[in-house]
C-alpha positions in Angstrom: -15.9 5.2 24.6 -14.5 6.0 21.2 -14.1 3.5 18.7 -11.3 2.9 16.8 -11.4 4.0 13.0 -9.3 1.0 12.5 -13.4 -0.7 13.3 -14.3 1.3 10.6 -13.0 -0.3 8.1 -14.0 -2.9 5.4 -11.9 -4.9 3.4 -12.2 -8.2 0.5 -12.0 -11.5 2.1 -10.0 -13.9 -0.3 -13.0 -15.0 -1.6 -14.1 -11.5 -2.4 -16.9 -11.5 0.4 -16.5 -8.0 2.4 -15.2 -8.1 5.9 -15.4 -5.3 8.5 -12.9 -5.0 10.5 -15.5 -4.5 13.7 -15.6 -8.0 13.4 -12.2 -8.7 15.4 -13.3 -6.0 17.9 -11.9 -7.2 21.0 -9.6 -9.3 19.4 -5.6 -8.6 19.5 -4.3 -9.2 15.9 -1.3 -9.6 13.6 -1.7 -8.3 9.9 0.4 -8.6 8.3 1.4 -8.1 3.8 2.5 -11.8 2.4 3.4 -13.3 -0.8 3.9 -16.4 -2.1 7.3 -16.4 -4.3 9.4 -14.7 -1.2 12.3 -15.9 1.0 9.9 -15.2 4.1 7.2 -16.7 2.5 7.8 -20.5 5.2 6.9 -17.3 7.6 3.3 -18.8 7.0 4.1 -21.6 8.5 4.9 -19.9 11.8 2.3 -17.7 11.3 -0.2 -20.8 11.4 1.6 -22.1 14.2 1.9 -18.5 16.2 -2.5 -18.9 15.7 -2.5 -22.1 16.6 -0.8 -22.0 19.5 -2.3 -18.8 20.8 -5.8 -19.9 19.9 -4.6 -23.2 22.1 -4.1 -21.0 25.4 -6.4 -18.0 25.7 -9.7 -19.0 23.2 -10.5 -19.2 19.8 -12.1 -15.5 20.0 -8.5 -13.5 21.5 -5.9 -13.8 18.8 -6.2 -13.8 14.8 -3.7 -12.9 11.9 -5.1 -11.3 9.1 -2.8 -12.1 5.8 -3.2 -9.3 3.0 -1.3 -10.5 -0.1 0.6 -8.1 -2.5 2.2 -8.1 -5.7 4.2 -5.0 -4.9 7.6 -6.4 -3.7 9.5 -7.9 -7.2 6.1 -9.0 -8.4 6.1 -11.8 -5.7 2.2 -12.7 -5.7 1.9 -13.3 -9.1 -1.2 -15.2 -8.3 -5.2 -14.6 -8.2 -6.9 -15.1 -5.1 -8.2 -18.2 -5.4 -4.4 -19.2 -6.4 -3.5 -17.7 -3.3 -5.8 -19.1 -1.3 -4.5 -23.1 -2.6 -1.5 -22.2 -2.6 -1.5 -21.1 1.1 -4.1 -24.2 2.5 -2.0 -26.9 0.5 1.7 -25.5 1.5 1.1 -24.6 5.0 -1.9 -25.4 6.3 -2.9 -21.8 6.8 -6.3 -21.3 8.7 -5.7 -17.8 9.4 -7.8 -15.8 7.7 -6.6 -14.7 4.3 -7.8 -11.0 2.1 -8.0 -10.2 -1.2 -4.6 -9.4 -2.7 -4.2 -5.5 -2.6 -1.5 -2.9 -2.3 0.2 -1.4 0.6 2.4 1.5 -0.7 1.3 4.4 -3.0 -1.9 6.1 -4.4 -3.7 2.9 -4.4 -2.7 1.4 -0.9 -5.7 -0.3 1.2 -7.2 2.4 3.6 -6.7 -0.2 6.0 -2.7 0.1 5.7 -2.6 3.8 5.2 -4.2 3.7 8.8 -1.3 1.1 10.4 1.4 2.9 8.4 0.3 6.7 9.8 -0.5 4.8 13.2 3.3 3.3 13.7 6.4 4.1 11.0 9.3 2.2 10.9 12.1 2.9 13.1 14.1 5.6 10.7 10.5 7.4 10.3 9.4 6.1 6.9 5.8 5.0 6.5 5.8 2.7 3.5 5.9 -0.7 3.9 9.4 -2.0 3.0 9.0 -5.8 2.3 6.8 -8.7 1.8 5.7 -10.3 5.4 6.1 -7.1 7.3 3.3 -7.5 10.7 1.7 -4.8 12.7 0.4 -5.5 16.0 -3.6 -4.4 17.2 -4.7 -4.4 20.9 -7.8 -5.6 21.7 -9.1 -1.6 21.6 -8.1 -1.4 17.8 -5.1 0.2 18.1 -1.5 -0.1 16.3 1.0 -0.7 19.2 3.7 -2.1 17.3 5.2 -2.8 13.8 7.7 -5.2 13.0 10.0 -6.3 10.4 9.8 -8.5 7.5 12.7 -10.2 8.8 11.3 -10.8 12.4 9.7 -14.6 13.6 6.6 -14.2 14.4 6.8 -16.7 16.7 9.4 -14.1 18.0 6.1 -11.5 18.7 4.0 -14.5 20.9 5.5 -13.8 24.0 4.3 -9.8 23.3 1.1 -10.7 21.6 0.2 -12.9 24.9 0.9 -9.8 27.3 -2.0 -8.4 25.3 -4.3 -10.9 25.3 -3.9 -11.1 29.3 -4.4 -7.2 29.4 -7.8 -6.1 30.9 
């Protein structure tokens, strides 16, 4: 069986430690670019609730939210990685994985986001990320299967995510 190119990618967690996305093989993932000073920042709370509900229902190794802070949209993520971590944990009780601040568009875009954008362009055919809290759903085989706009509530994706988790 051919492995997903997603699993060949490595990223840095918010404390700077390398993480290979192969560590998430077999899980449904919700990957989101995040920011601490955005109108959508309260989605951190929804993301945390979504992860808790799905992990309680299906088990801890079936679903994960992966958040990638980004400062490319209105400079709404100005803090350092340690400041972002402290903010997310103290303000929203975030327990899902947070990663080092990245770029999602342009020549310095992370390889992960280049992969995600290429896999699923927007409905209008553009590939660039439009704003903070754009979401990508990855199935258990590492395939990018859905892209959701920033305004879409993470909780509105729960039924779709649960269906993917239940697939064999």
